[in-house]
C-alpha positions in Angstrom: -0.1 19.4 -19.1 -1.3 17.4 -16.1 -5.0 18.5 -16.5 -7.1 15.7 -14.5 -4.0 13.6 -14.2 -4.3 12.2 -10.6 -2.0 8.9 -10.7 0.3 7.4 -12.7 -0.5 4.8 -15.2 2.6 2.6 -14.6 2.5 1.4 -17.7 -0.6 -1.0 -17.1 -4.0 -0.9 -18.1 -6.7 0.2 -15.0 -7.6 -3.2 -13.3 -4.2 -4.7 -14.0 -3.0 -1.4 -12.1 -5.1 -2.1 -9.2 -4.9 -6.0 -8.8 -0.9 -5.4 -8.9 -0.9 -2.7 -6.3 -3.8 -4.5 -4.1 -0.9 -7.4 -4.2 1.6 -5.3 -3.2 -0.3 -3.8 -0.4 -0.8 -7.7 0.5 3.0 -8.1 0.5 3.7 -4.8 2.8 1.0 -6.1 5.0 2.3 -9.2 5.5 6.5 -8.6 5.4 6.4 -4.7 7.3 8.3 -3.9 4.6 8.8 -4.1 0.4 12.1 -3.4 -2.1 10.0 -1.6 -5.4 10.7 1.3 -7.7 10.2 4.9 -6.1 7.2 5.6 -8.9 5.1 2.0 -7.6 6.3 2.5 -3.8 4.9 5.9 -4.0 1.5 4.7 -5.9 1.2 1.9 -3.1 1.1 4.6 -0.2 -1.9 5.8 -1.7 -3.5 2.7 -2.0 -2.2 0.7 1.8 -2.9 3.7 4.0 -6.2 4.3 2.4 -7.2 0.4 3.0 -5.8 0.9 6.6 -7.5 3.5 7.1 -10.6 1.5 6.3 -9.3 -1.0 8.8 -9.1 1.1 11.6 -13.3 1.5 11.6 -13.6 -2.3 12.1 -17.1 -2.4 11.0 -18.5 -5.3 9.1 -18.7 -2.7 5.9 -15.3 -2.3 6.7 -14.3 -5.5 6.3 -16.3 -6.5 3.2 -14.7 -3.3 1.5 -11.2 -4.6 2.2 -11.8 -7.8 1.8 -13.3 -7.1 -1.7 -10.1 -5.7 -2.9 -7.7 -7.8 -0.9 -6.9 -11.1 -2.7 -5.1 -12.3 0.0 -7.0 -13.5 3.0 -4.1 -13.4 5.3 -3.6 -10.0 4.4 -6.7 -9.2 5.7 -6.9 -10.4 8.4 -3.4 -9.2 9.6 -4.6 -6.0 8.6 -7.5 -6.2 10.8 -5.9 -7.7 13.7 -2.8 -6.7 14.1 -2.3 -3.3 12.0 -5.3 -1.6 12.8 -5.1 -1.7 16.6 -1.5 -0.5 15.8 -2.5 2.4 14.3 -5.3 3.7 16.4 -4.4 6.6 17.8 -2.5 7.9 14.3 -4.4 10.3 12.4 -5.8 9.3 9.3 -2.4 8.1 7.5 1.3 8.4 7.9 1.3 4.8 8.3 4.3 3.9 6.0 7.8 5.3 5.5 9.8 5.3 1.7 13.2 5.3 1.8 15.1 5.7 -1.0 18.0 3.5 -2.0 19.4 4.8 -5.2 19.5 2.9 -8.6 18.9 -0.8 -9.7 21.8 -2.0 -11.6 20.0 -3.4 -14.7 18.4 -0.2 -15.6 19.1 2.1 -13.6 16.1 2.7 -12.4 15.2 4.6 -9.1 15.0 2.1 -6.0 12.9 2.4 -3.0 12.2 0.8 0.5 8.7 1.1 1.5 8.2 0.2 5.0 4.8 0.4 7.7 6.3 2.6 10.5 6.2 1.3 14.3 4.9 3.6 17.1 
């Protein structure tokens, strides 16, 4: 049964998992696309889209919240200066795309590319 199971644990405890996802979000914002497993990509989508939606607000409180969650200053700057204006006309969400690639050679884990969509 899946009662009250609202996220995937990814085999890590809470703070480790969240820092891993915020680091992956920073890499996604800096590079535009990253390759990872399908499960991690689905969890990363939740985190990244919430950060982009928060950055679209642009208030000082939004900047403080995003900066407290982002370990990389450069990624936060790019998020507010480049990505937030790009997605200003979007509804809340729909900023990322997950494309499945097939299975990884070593352990046959399903792989995917998560990327920021262009306008």
